[in-house]
TORDRENLO-558572 format. One record per residue: residue in one letter; x, y negated, z of N, C-alpha, C in turn. Coordinates in steps of 0.001 Angstrom, whole numbers, padded with zeros to 6 digits, always signed. Layout:
AXYZXYZXYZ...
***
This chain:
M+006116-051653-020847+007065-051646-019787+007058-050183-019235G+008295-049594-019128+008328-048228-018647+008098-048125-017176K+007795-046913-016732+007670-046570-015317+008883-045756-014970Y+009687-046301-013967+010936-045654-013692+011054-045447-012226G+012003-044473-011888+012294-044223-010429+013273-045244-010007K+013552-045163-008706+014513-046093-008047+015578-045268-007344T+016771-045819-007270+017890-045257-006529+018702-046386-005977I+019511-046118-004942+020379-047063-004343+021798-046552-004482I+022617-047392-005147+024131-047121-005368+024890-048121-004717K+025710-047726-003735+026584-048688-003014+025786-049928-002468G+024595-049605-001927+023774-050623-001314+022944-051411-002228I+023065-051178-003529+022281-051925-004499+021204-051082-005134E+019992-051676-005212+018932-050866-005788+018814-050993-007317Y+018667-049775-007962+018592-049717-009375+017349-049001-009808Y+016843-049370-011026+015832-048550-011626+016605-047489-012466R+015965-046273-012501+016654-045167-013122+015678-044354-013995T+016146-043814-015093+015397-042850-015888+016404-041870-016472R+015902-040767-017075+016755-039739-017730+016166-039428-019103L+017029-039310-020055+016614-039013-021426+017185-037715-021883S+016335-036894-022659+016893-035633-023279+017689-035992-024495L+018920-035482-024564+019801-035754-025670+019688-034589-026732P+020045-034784-027966+019979-033745-028991+020762-032495-028692N+021855-032632-027836+022696-031435-027543+022111-030685-026403G+020925-031022-025907+020297-030247-024888+020513-030790-023465K+021495-031733-023367+021820-032342-022084+020863-033475-021781R+020990-034020-020527+020205-035165-020220+021098-036296-019733K+020719-037524-020110+021577-038687-019775+020730-039566-018819S+021434-040027-017718+020844-040928-016861+021117-042392-017222L+020128-043229-017129+020294-044727-017424+019898-045488-016190Y+020663-046545-015919+020334-047371-014756+020405-048879-015160A+019533-049604-014398+019566-051118-014577+018929-051726-013422K+019250-052977-013176+018790-053644-011967+017314-054181-012095T+016838-054286-013350+015435-054666-013576+014791-053746-014589V+013433-053735-014545+012728-052925-015432+012942-053392-016856K+013030-054657-017146+013264-055181-018485+014607-054712-019058E+015619-054791-018186+016896-054319-018670+016954-052868-018892L+016260-052021-018213+016226-050650-018402+015424-050335-019643D+014336-051087-019931+013593-050873-021119+014504-051086-022305I+015397-052135-022306+016296-052339-023365+017235-051195-023552L+017803-050670-022429+018765-049587-022516+018084-048272-023119V+016896-048053-022661+016129-046885-023178+015900-046902-024646N+015418-048189-025074+015123-048372-026560+016407-048256-027356A+017513-048701-026819+018769-048612-027542+019258-047182-027661E+019091-046438-026549+019463-045039-026515+018633-044196-027481Q+017357-044507-027531+016474-043777-028404+016776-044103-029874E+017135-045269-030194+017531-045662-031524+018821-044840-031864N+019650-044742-030869+020998-044039-031064+020771-042529-031353I+019729-041991-030614+019327-040560-030832+018866-040337-032265K+017950-041265-032661+017415-041156-034069+018539-041310-035122A+019485-042169-034859+020562-042391-035793+021423-041146-035876N+021712-040521-034696+022511-039365-034723+021816-038190-035366S+020468-038124-035201+019690-037056-035837+019799-037156-037278A+019782-038467-037807+019819-038665-039259+021201-038292-039830N+022238-038325-038931+023604-037942-039320+023908-036496-039154G+022875-035620-038883+023063-034234-038742+023384-033796-037385E+023153-034624-036333+023478-034273-034952+022232-033784-034245C+021156-033546-034956+019919-033015-034365+020165-031617-033947P+019546-031319-032727+019697-029931-032260+018952-028901-033100T+019371-027600-032989+018552-026591-033647+017418-026285-032841V+016443-025522-033424+015191-025114-032756+015648-024280-031489E+016635-023372-031665+017010-022532-030498+017519-023419-029392E+018382-024376-029696+018967-025217-028659+017901-026017-027890Y+016989-026577-028663+015906-027392-028058+014865-026566-027338A+014639-025411-027900+013639-024407-027219+014187-024010-025824K+015419-023762-025682+016008-023399-024425+015954-024577-023420L+016149-025784-023917+016030-026959-023080+014672-027069-022518R+013615-026891-023372+012291-027076-022981+011809-025949-021985L+012394-024746-022203+012165-023639-021244+012655-024002-019789E+013778-024706-019776+014310-025091-018447+013326-026061-017794F+012695-026928-018530+011768-027881-017915+010468-027154-017478L+010083-026206-018284+008908-025323-017921+009082-024631-016636Q+010309-024129-016451+010582-023252-015299+010168-023826-013966A+010255-025138-013853+009924-025759-012569+008329-025907-012363R+007658-025668-013426+006207-025930-013378+005278-024674-013461V+005888-023565-013624+005092-022363-013741+005578-021327-012808Q+004796-020286-012532+005108-019163-011684+006304-018375-012359P+007088-017677-011517+008299-016928-012039+007883-016000-013084Q+006765-015198-012887+006372-014125-013859+005922-014759-015123T+005319-015993-015057+004937-016709-016234+006063-017146-017051Y+007087-017629-016337+008292-018071-017020+008982-016939-017695V+009098-015785-017072+009686-014622-017688+009035-014319-019019G+007675-014363-019002+006864-014083-020250+007151-015108-021352Y+007233-016395-020920+007524-017498-021873+008903-017220-022494K+009832-016977-021616+011229-016793-022090+011405-015670-023070E+010693-014615-022829+010714-013438-023772+010185-013829-025117K+009025-014559-025102+008404-014929-026369+009206-015923-027185V+009790-016799-026450+010733-017823-027096+011857-017096-027776Q+012480-016210-027042+013666-015516-027590+013333-014654-028825L+012168-014006-028753+011697-013141-029858+011218-013846-031073Y+010480-014912-030860+009780-015512-032105+010151-016946-032367I+010779-017662-031500+011147-019047-031767+012601-019356-031872A+013404-018841-030899+014804-019037-030935+015602-018104-031859S+014956-017040-032335+015622-016147-033192+015589-016656-034662A+016490-016119-035469+016574-016502-036883+015326-015969-037642P+014876-016612-038665+015480-017845-039272+015112-019120-038646L+013930-019238-037935+013472-020451-037408+014524-021010-036394G+015045-020214-035478+015865-020758-034477+017145-021462-034921K+017653-020992-036111+018891-021599-036651+018695-022938-037390K+017381-023311-037651+017150-024506-038405+017277-025735-037490L+017681-026895-038022+017648-028054-037242+016190-028509-037142L+015866-029153-035998+014456-029602-035806+013925-030394-036941T+014742-031286-037512+014330-032107-038650+014054-031328-039929E+014608-030103-039999+014361-029273-041224+013106-028401-041256V+012520-028298-040086+011380-027353-039964+010143-027921-040573T+009434-027102-041381+008183-027434-041982+007057-026558-041400T+005877-026953-041773+004698-026144-041320+004777-024732-041839D+005251-024618-043036+005478-023247-043653+006385-022377-042815D+007476-023019-042282+008419-022295-041379+007709-021797-040110I+006849-022679-039614+006115-022312-038419+005202-021122-038680E+004425-021207-039772+003522-020123-040144+004236-018784-040355Q+005420-018883-040975+006187-017663-041210+006657-017046-039896A+007032-017909-038954+007445-017414-037613+006324-016769-036871L+005080-017123-037107+003902-016675-036457+003338-015384-037143L+003839-015025-038312+003365-013820-039048+003509-012591-038177P+004736-012269-037689+004867-011044-036830+004043-011124-035538V+003776-012324-035027+002998-012430-033773+001587-012049-034026S+001102-012160-035276-000341-011778-035639-000613-010322-035372A+000447-009491-035230+000231-008064-034904-000024-007780-033442M+000231-008854-032641+000071-008763-031209-001380-009130-030872S-001668-009124-029547-002990-009503-029017-003332-010971-029253S-004577-011359-029313-004899-012779-029528-004366-013617-028384S-004375-013158-027182-003865-014011-026069-002315-014125-026167Y-001678-013150-026631-000169-013240-026926+000087-014283-027989Y-000738-014204-029069-000578-015157-030135-000793-016589-029717R-001895-016768-028864-002116-018122-028385-000964-018678-027462T-000294-017796-026751+000846-018248-025896+001991-018731-026756V+002306-017950-027778+003410-018321-028715+003094-019605-029395H+001864-019693-029860+001398-020924-030499+001553-022139-029574M+001128-021922-028311+001272-023029-027330+002730-023462-027067L+003604-022476-027064+005020-022812-026860+005571-023597-028071L+005259-023160-029286+005666-023875-030442+005186-025363-030408R+003926-025526-030054+003299-026809-029992+003973-027711-029004S+004274-027154-027808+004889-027941-026768+006351-028369-027150I+007064-027412-027763+008425-027714-028225+008497-028855-029163F+007680-028762-030256+007749-029790-031281+007010-031076-030930K+006055-030926-030055+005372-032204-029552+006384-033008-028732A+007150-032289-027891+008218-032987-027058+009262-033526-027937A+009622-032796-028981+010699-033302-029873+010280-034610-030568K+009025-034678-030940+008488-035894-031599+008430-037064-030579K+008044-036730-029345+007863-037753-028284+009275-038275-027939S+010307-037469-028004+011701-037882-027756+012359-038435-029009H+011602-038659-030058+012124-039299-031282+013222-038435-031945L+013184-037108-031742+014068-036212-032457+013531-035873-033886I+012270-035970-034051+011647-035654-035275+010559-036726-035612A+010370-037048-036855+009359-038014-037225+007893-037433-037271E+007870-036170-037819+006561-035499-037895+006585-034184-037196D+005452-033832-036612+005348-032550-035861+004829-031542-036808P+005577-030420-037201+005165-029477-038096+004015-028554-037565T+003864-028551-036275+002833-027734-035631+001448-028439-035505E+001436-029697-035821+000201-030489-035667-000930-029910-036549G-002045-029690-035983-003193-029189-036794-003168-027736-037000L-002185-026976-036513-002040-025577-036722-003020-024871-035778S-003806-023965-036353-004825-023310-035500-004209-022287-034624S-004773-022107-033434-004284-021180-032433-004934-019822-032572R-005759-019725-033605-006635-018421-033761-005692-017495-034549G-005544-016313-033944-004681-015264-034590-004521-014133-033613G-003845-013010-034100-003669-011926-033252-004906-011004-033270K-004676-009881-032625-005795-008938-032573-006654-009104-031329P-007988-009080-031533-008835-009274-030386-008601-008123-029374A-008657-008540-028092-008423-007481-027012-009520-006482-026989K-009177-005285-026786-010153-004153-026697-010906-004336-025371D-012245-004251-025472-013079-004306-024286-013226-002983-023696L-012282-002603-022822-012329-001244-022210-013577-001140-021288P-014337-000127-021512-015480+000094-020636-015193+000591-019272A-016060+000462-018338-015819+001027-017013-015913+002552-017126L-015256+003245-016166-015371+004654-016151-016702+005070-015776T-017225+006175-016282-018443+006707-015810-018248+007402-014480D-019368+007732-013753-019239+008379-012522-018503+009716-012648D-018822+010426-013709-018066+011711-013899-016598+011502-014214Q-016267+010475-015003-014843+010212-015286-014092+009860-013994A-014697+008992-013178-014064+008527-011959-013810+009716-010997E-014843+010616-010959-014718+011764-010091-013628+012748-010580L-013565+012918-011931-012532+013749-012440-011110+013109-012245L-011049+011798-012386-009713+011185-012174-009250+011369-010714L-010140+011147-009801-009837+011268-008396-009438+012697-008006A-010131+013685-008589-009780+015042-008378-008448+015357-008946T-008095+014838-010080-006806+015106-010687-005637+014535-009963V-005785+013285-009390-004628+012712-008705-004611+013077-007224H-005591+013835-006732-005612+014173-005270-004270+014807-004888G-003671+014261-003852-002405+014730-003294-001197+014214-003979L-001374+013490-005068-000205+012887-005830+000085+011540-005335R+001312+011025-005581+001703+009659-005042+000816+008502-005569V+000166+008814-006722-000594+007745-007416-001992+007681-006765E-002356+008572-005942-003802+008624-005453-004276+007366-004794T-003431+006809-003902-003788+005596-003181-004027+004386-004148F-003092+004354-005121-003203+003285-006175-004514+003362-006862V-004902+004593-007299-006146+004783-008026-007351+004335-007103M-007322+004767-005837-008440+004507-004988-008525+003024-004677L-007414+002298-004581-007488+000891-004331-008087+000113-005562G-007847+000644-006753-008497+000071-007909-009955+000394-007976L-010332+001628-007756-011753+001984-007846-012623+001523-006712Y-012042+001407-005457-012889+001100-004331-012648-000298-003760A-011618-000987-004298-011350-002448-003813-011269-003367-004963G-011115-002816-006186-011086-003690-007400-009888-004529-007511L-008735-004079-006914-007510-004919-006935-006847-004835-008284R-006169-005892-008595-005347-005974-009795-004059-005124-009495R-003331-004694-010519-002134-003981-010354-001185-004734-009505E-000999-006081-009803-000075-006828-009111-000481-007032-007647E-001687-006948-007370-002198-007066-005979-001951-005766-005184I-002207-004612-005840-001956-003310-005219-000540-003121-004835L+000375-003461-005736+001837-003161-005569+002447-004174-004596A+001749-005212-004279+002209-006247-003282+001583-006007-001928L+000574-005122-001879-000214-005013-000613+000691-004430+000517Q+000669-005092+001662+001448-004587+002787+000506-004241+003905W+001042-003525+004853+000101-003040+005966-000329-004081+006918D+000364-005232+006941-000165-006370+007753-001389-006974+007243C-001732-006622+006014-003031-007132+005413-004055-006054+005352V-003823-004921+005888-004849-003851+005917-005397-003706+007348H-006668-003984+007467-007277-004058+008802-008259-002873+008906L-007793-001856+009603-008614-000619+009712-009250-000362+011071D-008695-001040+012093-009241-000832+013452-010255-001873+013841V-011205-002157+012925-012276-003068+013203-013638-002403+012760Q-014721-003034+013095-016015-002435+012776-016195-002243+011291H-015750-003310+010522-015813-003219+009077-014435-003407+008486P-013737-002327+008187-012414-002422+007658-012315-003316+006366Y-011245-004014+006235-011091-004937+005113-009602-005157+004732L-009376-005713+003608-008038-006031+003113-007913-007537+002907D-006844-008119+003253-006504-009504+002972-005622-009447+001657I-006039-010186+000622-005273-010203-000585-004566-011589-000593C-003184-011585-000391-002542-012840-000312-001127-012781-000961R-000802-011691-001640+000444-011614-002284+000323-011016-003659T+001273-011220-004535+001305-010588-005789+002754-010099-006137W+002712-009066-007025+003947-008343-007459+004234-008704-008874H+005491-008933-009238+005800-009007-010640+007249-008559-010795I+007664-008449-012038+009013-007958-012409+009887-008920-013058I+011140-009057-012674+012110-009834-013348+013353-008901-013578A+013673-008622-014835+014760-007782-015151+014665-006398-014409N+013429-005880-014444+013081-004563-013909+013047-004537-012283Q+013444-005667-011709+013434-005708-010212+012105-006366-009754P+011607-005825-008663+010346-006348-008074+010538-007615-007349V+009620-008525-007520+009515-009829-006826+008139-009913-006297V+007993-010021-004946+006676-010143-004282+006557-011546-003686T+005594-012277-004078+005379-013594-003590+004021-013781-002900D+003900-014857-002166+002567-015167-001566+001757-016073-002413V+002043-016097-003650+001270-016858-004622+000380-015887-005411T-000925-016038-005300-001872-015227-006021-002048-015752-007430K-002678-014896-008298-002835-015258-009731-003601-016591-009820T-004680-016757-009045-005342-018087-008880-005658-018216-007455E-006154-019428-007095-006558-019672-005697-007660-018671-005295A-008566-018376-006256-009630-017429-005978-009093-016007-005733G-007863-015756-006132-007318-014480-005879-007020-014221-004424R-006986-015285-003563-006707-015126-002159-008086-014834-001508R-008300-013666-001029-009641-013268-000518-009545-012141+000420S-010609-011843+001158-010780-010779+002143-011810-009782+001599I-011453-008536+001337-012365-007580+000764-012752-006451+001738P-013984-006317+002096-014369-005102+002885-014232-003852+002051I-013844-002760+002682-013630-001516+001977-014538-000439+002405P-014921+000496+001577-015794+001636+001983-015068+002616+002734P-015845+003456+003506-015202+004472+004430-014205+005390+003700V-014508+005772+002407-013653+006714+001782-012257+006172+001584L-012161+004840+001251-010822+004230+001190-010202+003982+002467A-010977+003564+003445-010407+003366+004773-009794+004634+005342D-010446+005744+005098-009990+007048+005624-008601+007380+004936Q-008502+007084+003611-007296+007393+002867-006166+006487+003357L-006476+005245+003701-005456+004311+004106-004975+004649+005596R-005862+005076+006358-005490+005572+007728-004524+006681+007630L-004834+007661+006751-003914+008774+006530-002583+008354+006093D-002552+007446+005084-001295+006938+004549-000451+006249+005621K-001144+005351+006383-000504+004545+007385+000152+005379+008454S-000522+006549+008768+000086+007395+009888+001337+008077+009441K+001587+008139+008103+002827+008793+007605+003843+007770+007065S+003457+006500+006974+004278+005509+006306+005335+004976+007263T+006513+004645+006644+007588+003981+007425+007954+002683+006623S+007066+002341+005660+007386+001160+004850+006398+000025+005220D+006772-001172+004810+005812-002314+004976+004771-002294+003878Y+005086-001599+002784+004170-001545+001595+003285-000324+001602V+002003-000523+001203+001093+000506+001101+001476+001468+000030V+001788+000963-001145+002379+001791-002313+003851+001428-002423A+004731+002316-001990+006141+002018-001887+006975+003040-002616N+008273+002748-002945+009194+003594-003517+009743+004534-002402S+010673+005407-002742+011200+006310-001809+012001+005693-000730S+012530+004418-000958+013265+003705+000013+012424+002818+000906G+011109+002831+000619+010252+001973+001337+009990+000538+000803G+010656+000268-000288+010480-001054-000920+009388-001119-001963A+009215-002348-002551+008282-002530-003633+008763-001831-004822L+007870-001337-005650+008243-000609-006839+008920-001524-007925S+009948-000996-008585+010522-001672-009757+009637-001417-010973G+010011-002046-012082+009152-001831-013294+009227-000381-013711S+010424+000238-013685+010454+001667-014131+009770+002545-013117Q+009950+002260-011891+009204+003046-010893+007708+002921-010997W+007216+001775-011332+005756+001638-011558+005345+002502-012788R+006118+002466-013868+005798+003242-015044+005787+004769-014748N+006683+005192-013925+006774+006602-013514+005536+006985-012663L+005122+006077-011812+004016+006304-010942+002739+006485-011811W+002452+005545-012721+001222+005676-013569+001352+006892-014565N+002564+007242-014836+002802+008459-015719+002296+009686-015143L+002133+009687-013810+001590+010851-013125+000098+011064-013563V-000585+009966-013993-001936+010037-014571-001819+010324-016030S-001000+009539-016763-000934+009630-018249-000630+011008-018696K+000337+011661-018041+000750+012911-018508-000217+014059-018329R-001271+013799-017572-002257+014788-017357-003499+014602-018282T-003370+013673-019242-004430+013409-020154-004140+014220-021429T-005191+014272-022366-004998+014959-023604-004497+014029-024743Q-004026+012861-024318-003537+011909-025358-002257+012466-025959E-002208+012366-027301-001013+012751-028022+000133+011846-027672R+001289+012438-027540+002520+011627-027121+003731+012203-027857S+004751+011342-027915+006036+011761-028629+007206+011568-027669Y+008183+012452-027783+009404+012386-027035+010594+012393-027893S+011592+011580-027555+012824+011486-028379+013850+012378-027658R+014459+013282-028465+015614+014116-027957+016970+013501-028390Y+017811+013292-027454+019072+012623-027705+020267+013551-027715K+021231+013232-028574+022519+013953-028507+023599+012924-028733K+024507+012843-027796+025623+011907-027818+025132+010490-027959G+024028+010234-027267+023529+008829-027280+022663+008446-028467H+022471+009392-029349+021621+009070-030532+020443+010011-030600V+019372+009492-031208+018151+010251-031268+018364+011429-032236K+018239+012668-031681+018439+013843-032549+017157+014246-033265S+016080+014180-032488+014735+014538-033087+013609+013885-032221V+012469+013732-032819+011217+013298-032143+010246+014443-032059H+009882+014741-030839+008943+015868-030564+007591+015312-030196T+006604+015808-030903+005197+015312-030683+004449+016475-029944V+003703+016057-028889+002873+016967-028152+001401+016585-028273S+000580+017524-028628-000838+017310-028713-001560+018232-027685P-001626+017791-026451-002241+018561-025312-003665+018988-025580R-003977+020187-025159-005314+020714-025235-005940+020764-023810L-007187+020324-023695-007809+020275-022379-007720+021592-021621G-007239+021581-020421-007194+022776-019584-005899+023512-019701N-005039+023182-020732-003761+023885-020784-002729+023356-019777V-001707+024200-019525-000609+023832-018607+000490+023275-019468A+001124+022256-018947+002271+021681-019661+003414+022679-019834K+003984+022685-021007+004993+023824-021345+006151+023837-020412H+006694+022635-020003+007895+022593-019202+007625+022213-017747N+006292+022102-017376+005996+021743-015963+004674+022459-015532P+004791+023549-014880+003553+024319-014514+002657+023611-013543N+003187+022492-012995+002371+021682-012014+001400+020635-012735V+001606+020525-014056+000855+019567-014812-000164+020308-015660I-001455+020006-015386-002525+020593-016176-003242+019378-016914Y-003489+019589-018220-004192+018580-019010-005634+018576-018706S-006024+017840-017631-007407+017929-017185-008284+016730-017457I-007641+015646-018014-008348+014420-018307-008548+014275-019778D-009776+014162-020249-009997+014122-021683-010354+012637-022085F-009911+011719-021246-010021+010266-021704-008719+009570-021290H-008501+008348-021549-007191+007716-021377-007350+006498-020469P-007439+006690-019171-007615+005604-018252-006430+004644-018193T-006789+003353-017872-005805+002302-017697-005900+001768-016278P-004916+001138-015737-005047+000562-014411-006184-000519-014364H-006341-001296-015439-007332-002318-015399-008771-001727-015399Q-008929-000536-016008-010202+000132-016020-010682+000500-014621L-009803+000655-013766-010199+000994-012323-010886-000225-011720R-010335-001382-011990-010878-002632-011495-012286-002913-012200R-012271-002698-013467-013484-002864-014260-014631-001994-013732T-014251-000751-013291-015241+000133-012734-015760-000307-011458Y-014907-000881-010573-015288-001434-009329-016327-002582-009511I-015976-003458-010431-016922-004610-010704-018257-004074-011156T-018183-003176-012149-019411-002567-012686-020311-001913-011623N-019660-001190-010763-020501-000537-009733-021127-001551-008751L-020399-002624-008492-020982-003740-007634-022221-004308-008356I-022173-004565-009635-023301-005094-010405-024451-004103-010343H-024141-002828-010561-025263-001810-010614-025866-001631-009219S-025129-001972-008147-025661-001863-006814-026574-003020-006466G-026626-004024-007386-027514-005158-007097-026792-006392-006517A-025485-006334-006473-024776-007575-005939-025017-008756-006871D-025174-009886-006321-025362-011135-007159-024072-011609-007720P-024162-012411-008823-022921-012817-009488-021882-013513-008602K-022282-014362-007632-021410-015078-006825-020611-014136-005942T-021312-013102-005435-020632-012166-004604-019625-011319-005430V-020009-010985-006642-019037-010206-007505-017857-011117-007833Q-018109-012360-008110-016987-013307-008467-015966-013374-007306Y-016489-013506-006058-015597-013593-004916-014805-012312-004677L-015477-011160-004683-014793-009936-004438-013810-009624-005543A-014073-009979-006804-013176-009685-007867-012052-010706-007975G-012143-011841-007273-011099-012825-007332-011140-013602-008609H-012266-013771-009195-012299-014527-010453-012399-016037-010187K-011524-016772-010799-011547-018254-010681-012670-018858-011476N-012897-018253-012668-013868-018792-013568-015158-017956-013482A-016308-018576-013184-017581-017826-013023-017925-017187-014436K-017539-017776-015494-017842-017293-016844-017286-015900-017089I-016126-015589-016503-015535-014208-016597-016499-013281-015917T-016979-013575-014765-017902-012681-014014-019172-012569-014798M-019783-013678-015292-021031-013616-015952-021022-012871-017243D-019822-012941-017950-019706-012149-019157-019776-010671-018897I-019108-010241-017823-019087-008850-017463-020524-008477-016923Y-021060-009377-016149-022431-009145-015565-023436-008945-016627A-023391-009752-017713-024353-009565-018792-024266-008333-019496K-022981-007932-019746-022668-006710-020517-023155-005491-019717V-022932-005513-018416-023274-004378-017598-024798-004363-017293K-025274-005495-016909-026718-005531-016446-027678-005349-017615Y-027322-005846-018795-028337-005840-019835-027918-005240-021125N-027131-004146-021042-026732-003457-022229-027249-002082-022402R-028136-001637-021518-028776-000247-021591-030162-000350-022120P-030518+000462-023126-031885+000424-023603-032974+000669-022527E-032702+001560-021582-033662+001823-020576-033917+000592-019675D-032976-000273-019566-033105-001496-018819-033790-002624-019574L-033671-002562-020880-034202-003637-021697-035534-003340-022331A-036008-002084-022293-037153-001654-022992-038352-002369-022569S-038595-002556-021193-039767-003277-020743-039743-004731-021160T-038608-005284-021198-038558-006772-021608-038949-006955-023104V-038511-006088-023930-038792-006091-025307-040302-005741-025545N-040784-004789-024885-042157-004320-025007-043156-005456-024553N-042775-006195-023489-043554-007317-023024-043591-008410-024044A-042468-008575-024771-042401-009682-025716-043241-009390-026960F-043406-008060-027334-044083-007706-028483-045104-006569-028087P-046213-007019-027425-047219-006077-026990-047868-005443-028190T-048381-004216-027987-049186-003564-029076-050524-004197-029116Q-051071-004371-030351-052370-004932-030544-053381-003765-030831D-054032-003368-029754-054813-002121-029808-055945-002266-030975G-056493-003427-031025-057566-003581-031987-057127-003400-033388K-055953-004100-033735-055530-003995-035043-054956-002560-035401D-054285-001984-034352-053825-000601-034507-054984+000367-034824A-056107+000148-034114-057264+000992-034353-057827+000854-035744E-057811-000426-036264-058361-000627-037512-057476+000042-038591K-056129+000041-038414-055230+000621-039309-055388+002095-039304G-055810+002596-038169-056032+004120-038033-057242+004468-038816
***
């Protein structure tokens, strides 16, 4: 017996359900009793199967778009944007997207995943998850008899690089390089508060508490991009992401200075006082990137077409050819996430316990914190030497005999 909703039409109560049709639309069914609605549902499902057999089955592209619509109501906007991009690139596109659901084999799925294997392992797992959910739903809706993704491993893609924390010298050099630049406060919020990029770009002055004995930040908003436009919500990455973080004097002083000159609600704002767009964010971080010695290429255009590609190999200490204000002073390649990793590492080296680190970092899962804790706390020979020596003590008597 099915479980159905109820509705009242012209004063009469009906049981109601909705079924997904092969054309991507949904059909509502009504009946006065559960038994009658069960019969209607079974008949409609048989009709769907019959139509599928007659070639009226939807294509992968059509059904994938339908499943995306259902997902949109259950995930955060930035997550949905990521899902939509992956579906368009690897699932809805040809050749897989043009096939009927009933035509797809496991070989087709594996072929679609081949280009995804060049991406990160987490990216690969997401595409795999989307494929599984699409074909699992198709089987449940009786659009296909067998699920071609069943038993397919989610292992694939390139393992993520474990970026180390910046050393004290690197952090000092980075801060000296960005001093006075628009990106300075962003860098300091990463190094001294451990905020994620989306937390920094969503931070507003109403959550910055400087006129108290112990200055602190309330983290309660996140920033993301949809079609290059900023969207700031009061939904954090996880519930643990909502937290209050005390800040050291050096960061408090910088924020006081910024606040005295700011006319925006945002701590890191664009020239109009609003949240940064996607391109504005890239331009902001480029203030750091273009001062590194990392090799880079530029495309030169003529009449809308690439005329030539120019490669620059900066040398440490040199001045940029076309910008005398840019000196190549950074001999490493920092990322925004490394700032946060450095903050967490410094907390651990200071003697902070794992639970405190977990709270300040906004980690939902203690395993994430403990993995970092173990790598930081127990990966230096000078820290481990006494432990190893105690486990394998020298045997003076035997050593003397050997001598």
